All heavy atoms as an XYZ file, in Angstrom:
657
protein
N      -0.817    -94.885     57.612
C      -2.048    -95.035     56.874
C      -1.767    -94.747     55.399
O      -1.225    -93.705     55.054
C      -3.082    -94.047     57.424
C      -4.319    -93.968     56.602
S      -5.639    -93.068     57.391
C      -5.302    -91.429     56.829
N      -2.114    -95.664     54.535
C      -1.931    -95.505     53.099
C      -3.141    -94.798     52.501
O      -4.283    -95.152     52.797
C      -1.744    -96.859     52.427
C      -0.490    -97.641     52.822
C      -0.479    -98.988     52.120
C       0.760    -96.865     52.505
N      -2.881    -93.795     51.649
C      -3.951    -93.028     51.013
C      -3.719    -93.010     49.514
O      -2.595    -92.775     49.054
C      -3.986    -91.578     51.578
C      -4.970    -90.730     50.804
C      -4.328    -91.586     53.045
N      -4.780    -93.228     48.764
C      -4.726    -93.204     47.307
C      -4.525    -91.761     46.846
O      -5.301    -90.874     47.199
C      -6.020    -93.778     46.731
C      -5.985    -93.917     45.237
O      -5.274    -93.228     44.540
N      -6.804    -94.830     44.751
N      -3.476    -91.523     46.034
C      -3.215    -90.180     45.516
C      -3.521    -90.113     44.023
O      -3.105    -89.173     43.352
C      -1.770    -89.737     45.801
C      -0.763    -90.683     45.166
C      -1.547    -89.585     47.285
C       0.639    -90.137     45.119
N      -4.238    -91.098     43.531
C      -4.675    -91.093     42.144
C      -4.045    -92.191     41.317
O      -2.889    -92.537     41.506
N      -4.853    -92.757     40.416
C      -4.413    -93.760     39.450
C      -3.795    -94.990     40.115
O      -2.848    -95.573     39.593
C      -3.442    -93.139     38.447
C      -3.990    -91.906     37.809
C      -3.497    -90.658     38.131
C      -5.024    -92.000     36.894
C      -4.017    -89.518     37.556
C      -5.556    -90.854     36.310
C      -5.038    -89.614     36.641
N      -4.308    -95.373     41.269
C      -3.838    -96.570     41.942
C      -2.555    -96.394     42.730
O      -2.019    -97.363     43.251
N      -2.053    -95.182     42.830
C      -0.837    -94.909     43.597
C      -1.206    -94.533     45.030
O      -2.176    -93.795     45.246
C      -0.049    -93.757     42.952
C       0.359    -94.077     41.538
O       1.061    -95.044     41.300
N      -0.098    -93.269     40.597
N      -0.449    -95.043     45.981
C      -0.728    -94.755     47.387
C       0.520    -94.193     48.065
O       1.643    -94.468     47.655
C      -1.225    -96.007     48.146
C      -2.574    -96.447     47.648
C      -0.224    -97.130     48.062
N       0.276    -93.413     49.112
C       1.349    -92.793     49.892
C       1.083    -93.053     51.361
O      -0.067    -93.018     51.811
C       1.407    -91.271     49.616
C       2.291    -90.561     50.600
C       1.883    -91.003     48.215
N       2.152    -93.302     52.110
C       2.048    -93.445     53.555
C       1.927    -92.049     54.160
O       2.887    -91.287     54.173
C       3.287    -94.163     54.094
C       3.213    -94.424     55.569
O       2.298    -93.990     56.261
N       4.208    -95.135     56.078
N       0.749    -91.691     54.645
C       0.514    -90.343     55.154
C       1.307    -90.056     56.432
O       1.474    -88.893     56.793
C      -0.982    -90.125     55.399
C      -1.791    -90.074     54.112
S      -1.196    -88.888     52.896
C      -1.748    -87.367     53.606
N       1.806    -91.095     57.097
C       2.641    -90.874     58.280
C       3.986    -90.259     57.900
O       4.659    -89.674     58.746
C       2.879    -92.191     59.016
C       1.594    -92.783     59.569
O       0.654    -92.014     59.854
O       1.532    -94.019     59.703
N       4.383    -90.385     56.648
C       5.662    -89.862     56.165
C       5.529    -88.522     55.452
O       6.527    -87.932     55.068
C       6.319    -90.867     55.206
C       6.563    -92.220     55.822
C       7.640    -92.137     56.872
C       7.938    -93.523     57.435
N       8.989    -93.486     58.425
N       4.300    -88.038     55.268
C       4.073    -86.774     54.564
C       4.255    -85.613     55.530
O       3.663    -85.584     56.609
C       2.662    -86.738     53.942
C       2.361    -85.379     53.339
C       2.530    -87.822     52.891
N       5.090    -84.656     55.124
C       5.313    -83.459     55.921
C       4.313    -82.380     55.529
O       3.775    -81.671     56.384
C       6.763    -82.935     55.736
C       6.972    -81.630     56.450
C       7.759    -83.986     56.190
N       4.059    -82.253     54.207
C       3.191    -81.188     53.732
C       2.570    -81.573     52.398
O       3.151    -82.322     51.619
C       4.021    -79.910     53.570
O       3.239    -78.856     53.114
N       1.384    -81.013     52.140
C       0.719    -81.147     50.851
C       0.532    -79.729     50.323
O      -0.127    -78.909     50.965
C      -0.640    -81.858     50.965
C      -0.472    -83.237     51.596
C      -1.300    -81.964     49.607
C      -1.790    -83.933     51.897
N       1.124    -79.452     49.153
C       1.172    -78.087     48.640
C       0.594    -78.049     47.237
O       0.855    -78.938     46.423
C       2.634    -77.589     48.590
C       3.272    -77.702     49.964
C       2.700    -76.152     48.087
C       4.757    -77.447     49.941
N      -0.161    -76.993     46.923
C      -0.637    -76.790     45.557
C       0.560    -76.505     44.664
O       1.488    -75.805     45.056
C      -1.626    -75.641     45.499
C      -2.928    -75.956     46.190
C      -3.910    -74.831     46.040
C      -5.208    -75.184     46.740
N      -6.181    -74.103     46.647
N       0.527    -77.018     43.442
C       1.694    -76.964     42.560
C       1.713    -75.751     41.645
O       2.577    -75.665     40.784
C       1.746    -78.236     41.722
N       0.831    -74.785     41.814
C       0.740    -73.697     40.853
C       1.687    -72.529     41.124
O       1.896    -71.694     40.259
C      -0.697    -73.193     40.739
C      -1.307    -72.832     42.084
O      -0.633    -73.001     43.101
O      -2.474    -72.402     42.091
N       2.310    -72.451     42.284
C       3.202    -71.333     42.611
C       4.591    -71.545     41.998
O       5.085    -72.668     41.901
C       3.316    -71.183     44.120
N       5.214    -70.450     41.599
C       6.540    -70.512     40.970
C       7.598    -71.137     41.878
O       8.405    -71.951     41.395
C       6.974    -69.123     40.517
N       7.648    -70.815     43.179
C       8.660    -71.462     44.028
C       8.494    -72.978     44.109
O       9.479    -73.713     44.183
C       8.448    -70.818     45.400
C       7.775    -69.527     45.127
C       6.940    -69.764     43.908
N       7.260    -73.445     44.060
C       7.000    -74.886     44.106
C       7.462    -75.526     42.806
O       8.059    -76.610     42.807
C       5.506    -75.178     44.366
C       5.041    -74.504     45.647
C       5.256    -76.672     44.402
C       5.859    -74.838     46.874
N       7.233    -74.847     41.686
C       7.694    -75.376     40.397
C       9.217    -75.482     40.374
O       9.771    -76.449     39.848
C       7.201    -74.487     39.261
C       5.705    -74.589     39.048
C       5.232    -73.674     37.946
C       3.721    -73.777     37.788
N       3.211    -72.886     36.750
N       9.905    -74.506     40.971
C      11.368    -74.576     41.048
C      11.811    -75.716     41.955
O      12.781    -76.417     41.666
C      11.945    -73.246     41.548
C      11.877    -72.142     40.507
C      12.696    -70.941     40.921
N      12.210    -70.293     42.137
C      11.321    -69.311     42.169
N      10.811    -68.838     41.040
N      10.951    -68.779     43.311
N      11.090    -75.924     43.058
C      11.412    -77.009     43.968
C      11.224    -78.364     43.267
O      12.048    -79.268     43.422
C      10.529    -76.940     45.217
C      10.831    -77.999     46.247
S       9.884    -77.839     47.773
C       8.225    -77.911     47.173
N      10.173    -78.493     42.478
C       9.919    -79.728     41.733
C      11.040    -79.973     40.736
O      11.549    -81.100     40.620
C       8.543    -79.673     41.028
C       8.397    -80.795     40.021
C       7.418    -79.714     42.044
N      11.456    -78.937     40.017
C      12.528    -79.096     39.040
C      13.833    -79.496     39.720
O      14.558    -80.364     39.229
C      12.724    -77.808     38.231
C      13.696    -77.982     37.092
C      13.275    -79.078     36.128
O      12.135    -79.104     35.654
N      14.171    -79.995     35.833
N      14.133    -78.891     40.874
C      15.348    -79.248     41.612
C      15.291    -80.698     42.080
O      16.286    -81.426     42.016
C      15.533    -78.317     42.806
N      14.106    -81.147     42.523
C      13.954    -82.534     42.964
C      14.120    -83.494     41.790
O      14.735    -84.554     41.933
C      12.597    -82.733     43.628
N      13.607    -83.123     40.621
C      13.781    -83.962     39.439
C      15.257    -84.058     39.064
O      15.748    -85.132     38.716
C      12.973    -83.403     38.263
C      11.485    -83.647     38.378
C      10.751    -83.082     37.176
C       9.261    -83.354     37.266
N       8.521    -82.800     36.112
N      15.958    -82.936     39.143
C      17.388    -82.922     38.817
C      18.197    -83.799     39.763
O      19.208    -84.377     39.377
C      17.934    -81.492     38.851
C      17.360    -80.618     37.744
O      16.801    -81.174     36.767
O      17.458    -79.382     37.869
N      17.755    -83.893     41.032
C      18.461    -84.677     42.051
C      17.875    -86.073     42.245
O      18.189    -86.748     43.222
C      18.462    -83.923     43.385
C      19.268    -82.658     43.316
O      20.335    -82.625     42.716
N      18.764    -81.595     43.927
N      16.989    -86.494     41.339
C      16.335    -87.807     41.421
C      15.599    -88.021     42.738
O      15.607    -89.109     43.300
C      17.349    -88.934     41.182
C      17.908    -88.903     39.787
O      17.185    -88.616     38.832
N      19.197    -89.177     39.660
N      14.940    -86.964     43.226
C      14.165    -87.060     44.455
C      12.668    -86.898     44.197
O      11.885    -86.854     45.139
C      14.627    -86.001     45.465
C      16.033    -86.189     46.018
C      16.426    -85.004     46.889
C      16.128    -87.481     46.809
N      12.279    -86.794     42.924
C      10.874    -86.609     42.580
C      10.257    -87.940     42.163
O      10.853    -88.716     41.422
C      10.732    -85.598     41.450
N       9.064    -88.187     42.655
C       8.292    -89.377     42.296
C       7.037    -88.888     41.597
O       6.187    -88.236     42.218
C       7.943    -90.213     43.541
C       9.216    -90.628     44.247
C       7.085    -91.406     43.154
C       9.006    -91.168     45.643
N       6.926    -89.166     40.305
C       5.812    -88.669     39.503
C       4.684    -89.693     39.501
O       4.799    -90.754     38.897
C       6.287    -88.385     38.086
C       5.262    -87.651     37.250
O       4.101    -87.520     37.700
O       5.613    -87.220     36.140
N       3.591    -89.360     40.173
C       2.427    -90.244     40.234
C       1.250    -89.649     39.469
O       0.101    -89.951     39.760
C       2.046    -90.494     41.693
N       1.544    -88.797     38.471
C       0.485    -88.120     37.729
C      -0.017    -88.903     36.529
O      -1.050    -88.551     35.975
C       0.970    -86.746     37.234
O       2.055    -86.941     36.338
C       1.375    -85.858     38.380
N       0.709    -89.913     36.098
C       0.363    -90.697     34.905
C       0.179    -89.802     33.687
O      -0.761    -89.978     32.901
C      -0.890    -91.539     35.151
S      -0.617    -92.853     36.320
N       1.043    -88.807     33.535
C       1.016    -87.928     32.383
C       0.057    -86.766     32.471
O      -0.017    -85.952     31.568
N      -0.671    -86.658     33.548
C      -1.616    -85.558     33.719
C      -0.915    -84.348     34.335
O       0.234    -84.420     34.750
C      -2.766    -85.983     34.625
C      -3.424    -87.303     34.275
C      -4.553    -87.163     33.334
N      -5.436    -88.252     33.051
C      -5.216    -89.533     32.950
N      -4.066    -90.035     33.240
N      -6.150    -90.376     32.582
N      -1.621    -83.243     34.412
C      -1.082    -82.025     35.002
C      -0.878    -82.222     36.506
O      -1.744    -82.778     37.193
C      -2.045    -80.856     34.762
C      -1.581    -79.560     35.358
C      -2.579    -78.458     35.104
C      -2.105    -77.188     35.790
N      -3.080    -76.100     35.631
N       0.263    -81.765     37.016
C       0.532    -81.842     38.453
C      -0.296    -80.789     39.168
O      -0.185    -79.606     38.881
C       2.026    -81.615     38.745
O       2.785    -82.612     38.063
C       2.306    -81.687     40.235
N      -1.140    -81.221     40.092
C      -1.983    -80.290     40.832
C      -1.511    -80.073     42.259
O      -1.791    -79.041     42.848
C      -3.414    -80.795     40.840
C      -4.006    -80.847     39.458
C      -5.391    -80.334     39.488
N      -5.901    -80.207     38.131
C      -7.157    -80.449     37.813
N      -7.995    -80.842     38.734
N      -7.557    -80.281     36.583
N      -0.830    -81.073     42.824
C      -0.286    -80.870     44.164
C       0.991    -81.670     44.339
O       1.268    -82.610     43.603
C      -1.305    -81.187     45.248
S      -1.551    -82.909     45.588
N       1.762    -81.236     45.309
C       3.050    -81.830     45.611
C       3.029    -82.266     47.069
O       2.648    -81.485     47.939
C       4.184    -80.805     45.371
C       5.517    -81.381     45.748
C       4.185    -80.338     43.929
N       3.410    -83.508     47.311
C       3.510    -84.011     48.678
C       4.982    -84.033     49.057
O       5.795    -84.649     48.365
C       2.925    -85.420     48.789
C       1.412    -85.533     48.631
C       1.027    -85.619     47.173
C       0.898    -86.716     49.389
N       5.328    -83.357     50.128
C       6.694    -83.320     50.633
C       6.817    -84.423     51.674
O       6.055    -84.454     52.646
C       7.028    -81.954     51.276
C       6.631    -80.793     50.343
C       8.490    -81.894     51.676
C       7.351    -80.765     49.041
N       7.787    -85.318     51.472
C       7.969    -86.451     52.368
C       9.079    -86.158     53.371
O       9.949    -85.319     53.119
C       8.308    -87.704     51.568
C       7.362    -87.977     50.396
S       5.635    -88.114     50.882
C       5.650    -89.724     51.612
N       9.086    -86.849     54.491
C      10.110    -86.624     55.517
C      11.494    -87.088     55.088
O      12.492    -86.703     55.681
C       9.704    -87.250     56.850
C       9.548    -88.754     56.790
O       9.736    -89.355     55.706
O       9.223    -89.346     57.837
N      11.567    -87.858     54.016
C      12.856    -88.334     53.506
C      13.514    -87.332     52.560
O      14.631    -87.548     52.114
C      12.665    -89.651     52.766
O      11.844    -89.447     51.629
N      12.798    -86.241     52.237
C      13.313    -85.273     51.282
C      12.784    -85.490     49.882
O      12.969    -84.648     49.010
N      12.113    -86.604     49.638
C      11.505    -86.862     48.341
C      10.241    -86.019     48.209
O       9.637    -85.614     49.214
C      11.140    -88.336     48.198
C      12.313    -89.228     48.051
N      13.043    -89.668     49.135
C      12.890    -89.758     46.954
C      14.030    -90.438     48.696
N      13.961    -90.511     47.379
N       9.850    -85.768     46.964
C       8.558    -85.139     46.721
C       7.765    -86.038     45.790
O       8.329    -86.711     44.926
C       8.683    -83.719     46.150
C       9.314    -83.727     44.771
C       9.446    -82.811     47.081
C       9.168    -82.398     44.069
N       6.459    -86.080     46.012
C       5.572    -86.905     45.205
C       4.627    -85.959     44.470
O       3.995    -85.100     45.093
C       4.777    -87.893     46.082
C       3.828    -88.723     45.233
C       5.716    -88.786     46.872
N       4.552    -86.115     43.146
C       3.685    -85.286     42.326
C       2.367    -86.021     42.099
O       2.364    -87.197     41.750
C       4.355    -84.996     40.984
C       5.785    -84.493     41.038
C       6.339    -84.330     39.630
C       5.881    -83.207     41.812
N       1.255    -85.326     42.299
C      -0.053    -85.938     42.129
C      -0.921    -85.080     41.221
O      -0.819    -83.849     41.232
C      -0.741    -86.106     43.483
O      -2.057    -86.586     43.304
N      -1.800    -85.725     40.470
C      -2.739    -85.026     39.597
C      -4.016    -84.648     40.341
O      -4.873    -83.965     39.790
C      -3.072    -85.884     38.385
N      -4.144    -85.068     41.583
C      -5.329    -84.728     42.373
C      -5.120    -83.407     43.089
O      -3.998    -82.996     43.371
C      -5.606    -85.815     43.404
C      -5.956    -87.197     42.877
C      -6.224    -88.143     44.035
C      -7.138    -87.152     41.943
N      -6.216    -82.751     43.424
C      -6.143    -81.534     44.213
C      -5.733    -81.866     45.645
O      -6.036    -82.958     46.152
C      -7.499    -80.827     44.223
C      -7.978    -80.265     42.883
C      -9.407    -79.773     43.001
C      -7.067    -79.150     42.422
N      -5.087    -80.916     46.284
C      -4.644    -81.144     47.661
C      -5.830    -81.406     48.590
O      -5.739    -82.219     49.507
C      -3.819    -79.952     48.162
O      -4.557    -78.755     48.055
N      -6.959    -80.751     48.333
C      -8.150    -80.957     49.160
C      -8.668    -82.390     49.034
O      -9.114    -82.981     50.016
C      -9.258    -79.975     48.766
C      -8.957    -78.538     49.103
C      -8.166    -77.816     48.014
O      -7.851    -78.449     46.983
O      -7.843    -76.642     48.219
N      -8.581    -82.958     47.837
C      -9.045    -84.327     47.613
C      -8.195    -85.315     48.399
O      -8.730    -86.217     49.060
C      -8.989    -84.665     46.111
O      -9.763    -83.711     45.394
C      -9.502    -86.068     45.856
N      -6.884    -85.139     48.345
C      -5.987    -86.042     49.074
C      -6.213    -85.903     50.574
O      -6.265    -86.886     51.301
C      -4.530    -85.771     48.697
C      -4.305    -86.131     47.228
C      -3.579    -86.555     49.593
C      -2.952    -85.761     46.701
N      -6.387    -84.682     51.015
C      -6.581    -84.449     52.432
C      -7.909    -85.053     52.908
O      -7.978    -85.635     53.987
C      -6.551    -82.946     52.696
C      -6.099    -82.636     54.100
C      -7.192    -81.978     54.867
O      -8.092    -81.425     54.260
O      -7.136    -82.032     56.100
N      -8.936    -84.954     52.094
C     -10.222    -85.571     52.439
C     -10.108    -87.086     52.492
O     -10.694    -87.726     53.370
C     -11.305    -85.166     51.445
C     -11.745    -83.737     51.628
O     -11.575    -83.161     52.695
N     -12.275    -83.151     50.572
N      -9.345    -87.668     51.567
C      -9.148    -89.117     51.582
C      -8.378    -89.557     52.817
O      -8.549    -90.664     53.301
C      -8.404    -89.560     50.325
C      -9.244    -89.465     49.082
C      -8.509    -89.909     47.862
N      -9.346    -89.796     46.679
C      -9.016    -90.239     45.489
N      -7.841    -90.821     45.297
N      -9.836    -90.094     44.473
N      -7.523    -88.675     53.327
C      -6.764    -88.989     54.539
C      -7.629    -88.827     55.782
O      -7.227    -89.238     56.866
C      -5.526    -88.110     54.630
N      -8.801    -88.208     55.619
C      -9.718    -88.067     56.738
C      -9.445    -86.856     57.601
O      -9.945    -86.751     58.709
N      -8.694    -85.896     57.098
C      -8.365    -84.708     57.869
C      -9.207    -83.518     57.482
O     -10.095    -83.594     56.650
N      -8.897    -82.406     58.103
C      -9.578    -81.147     57.842
C      -8.526    -80.134     57.450
O      -7.459    -80.071     58.055
C     -10.338    -80.669     59.103
C     -11.002    -79.339     58.853
C     -11.357    -81.706     59.522
N      -8.806    -79.331     56.430
C      -7.858    -78.306     56.019
C      -7.577    -77.347     57.163
O      -8.460    -77.029     57.958
C      -8.404    -77.510     54.832
C      -8.449    -78.243     53.503
C      -9.158    -77.381     52.471
C      -7.056    -78.577     53.037
N      -6.355    -76.849     57.240
C      -5.974    -75.931     58.311
C      -6.825    -74.683     58.266
O      -7.295    -74.194     59.290
C      -4.470    -75.582     58.207
C      -4.093    -74.518     59.200
C      -3.626    -76.823     58.414
N      -7.086    -74.144     57.078
C      -7.899    -72.930     56.971
C      -9.323    -73.193     57.463
O      -9.917    -72.351     58.127
C      -7.924    -72.424     55.535
O      -8.479    -73.386     54.674
N      -9.860    -74.374     57.164
C     -11.188    -74.719     57.648
C     -11.181    -74.942     59.151
O     -12.101    -74.568     59.848
C     -11.707    -75.968     56.938
C     -12.004    -75.741     55.475
C     -12.439    -77.005     54.771
O     -12.534    -78.051     55.437
O     -12.663    -76.946     53.559
N     -10.104    -75.545     59.660
C      -9.993    -75.780     61.088
C      -9.997    -74.444     61.833
O     -10.633    -74.296     62.851
C      -8.715    -76.562     61.396
C      -8.635    -77.017     62.827
C      -7.391    -77.844     63.103
N      -7.295    -78.986     62.217
C      -6.212    -79.300     61.515
N      -5.144    -78.546     61.578
N      -6.199    -80.359     60.747
N      -9.302    -73.456     61.291
C      -9.267    -72.138     61.916
C     -10.644    -71.511     61.972
O     -11.030    -70.889     62.956
N     -11.442    -71.671     60.889
C     -12.786    -71.137     60.874
C     -13.663    -71.850     61.877
O     -14.526    -71.211     62.502
C     -13.405    -71.264     59.472
C     -12.723    -70.359     58.465
O     -12.077    -69.390     58.841
N     -12.854    -70.683     57.191
N     -13.495    -73.129     62.065
C     -14.282    -73.878     63.030
C     -13.998    -73.406     64.445
O     -14.878    -73.308     65.264
C     -14.016    -75.377     62.908
C     -14.582    -75.986     61.646
C     -14.208    -77.436     61.481
O     -13.516    -77.969     62.360
O     -14.621    -78.033     60.472
N     -12.719    -73.106     64.738
C     -12.363    -72.636     66.072
C     -12.991    -71.276     66.337
O     -13.406    -70.988     67.454
C     -10.847    -72.563     66.218
C     -10.187    -73.921     66.248
C      -8.668    -73.841     66.240
O      -8.125    -72.720     66.188
O      -8.025    -74.907     66.284
N     -13.089    -70.425     65.289
C     -13.708    -69.101     65.465
C     -15.198    -69.227     65.744
O     -15.763    -68.416     66.478
C     -13.501    -68.244     64.210
C     -12.032    -67.883     64.001
O     -11.270    -67.946     64.986
O     -11.658    -67.538     62.856
N     -15.835    -70.247     65.153
C     -17.268    -70.431     65.334
C     -17.603    -71.009     66.714
O     -18.701    -70.830     67.204
C     -17.827    -71.374     64.272
C     -17.752    -70.758     62.880
O     -17.633    -69.515     62.797
O     -17.794    -71.516     61.881
N     -16.654    -71.709     67.328
C     -16.918    -72.378     68.604
C     -16.988    -71.416     69.765
O     -16.635    -70.311     69.771
C     -15.833    -73.414     68.873
């Protein structure tokens, strides 16, 4: 399933391993290492990177959208929200 990750860019969600917020220092180091190894795909169009999509091929995709926005476009539910729903049931 292809999902828009902003500015007309799409990603095959079947190949996404994880969607991570880009504000943590370890993630910033991972992004820099991927850029150094030519494994980073920048889909931010010059905007601030808000989330990082980890692909099963080892590539990472940088997006200017929030992780919640991408996840909502994919039609899923956040894991933290899913846990709260199970507690309510």
